KOLRO-991709 format. One record per residue (C-alpha): z, x, y; residue in three letters. Coordinates in steps of 0.001 Angstrom, whole numbers, plus 500000, padded with zeros to 6 digits. Example, Ala and Ser with C-alpha at 12.3 -4.5 7.8 and 13.67 -1.06 7.14 Angstrom:
2
507800512300495500ALA;507140513670498940SER;
//
This chain:
88
500000500000500000MET;498965501372503391VAL;501160500367506315ILE;499377500109509644ILE;501428499651512794GLN;499687498887516063ILE;501571499566519261CYS;502053496373521267VAL;504156497978523988GLY;503174497235527570SER;500894500269528012SER;498951499683524780CYS;498879495930525397HIS;497124496536528703ILE;494738498996527005LYS;493650496461524386GLY;496116496190521505SER;495393492439521037PRO;491713493275520525GLU;492527496159518157ILE;494767493840516123ILE;491897491374515867SER;489507494122514749LEU;491967495201512052PHE;492376491624510849GLN;488608491142510622LYS;488074494486508836ALA;490856493790506341ILE;489306490419505559GLU;485742491759505394ALA;486717494516502928TYR;489118492226500986HIS;492034494580501611LEU;494752491950501977GLU;496610493377498949ASP;496185496990500075ASP;497314496889503707ILE;500379495712505559THR;499514495146509216LEU;502363495142511726ALA;503054495503515397GLY;505382498132516796SER;506801498946520155PHE;506198502218521943CYS;505937505252519697THR;506166507574522696GLY;502590508767522238LYS;501001506889525152CYS;497507508035525975ASN;495368507424529014ARG;492758505721526859LEU;493123503246524037GLY;495862502105521734VAL;498292504044519526THR;498070503221515809VAL;500256504524513003GLN;498795504666509485VAL;501694505317507112ASP;503305508421508685ASP;500305509558510751ASP;500071508579514425ILE;496706508306516180TYR;496122507729519880THR;493135506539521837GLY;491890503814519474ILE;489390501588521265THR;486940498896520224LYS;484198501513520606GLU;485716503990518134ASN;487475501458515876PHE;484865501370513111LYS;484818505161512758GLU;488628505277512865PHE;488939502562510204PHE;486502504249507858GLU;487979507737508329GLU;491712507024508384HIS;492145503730506544VAL;489362503360503982MET;489644506978502819LYS;493412506595502419LYS;492961503406500385ILE;490315505023498197GLU;492652507976497583THR;495509505639496634GLU;493277503671494277ARG;492143506855492530ASN;495693508090491889ASN;
//
């Protein structure tokens, strides 16, 4: 199970966390990953960035997630992690 936490603190909220949450929900549904991912909100992780939203995937924290780079981020940091877990 991969745990994804999306910052919904005031800074990330202003930078688009509601949209990033929606993109995650749609991707999880499209790839049928409901049993593989727990999606949650979190308050400030202290990693605020000038651009985009902070997202934590298990223990790894990523900053600067935007709707423009979401697909690449999801494939690189979520799908690869799920594939690795499935193969173990």
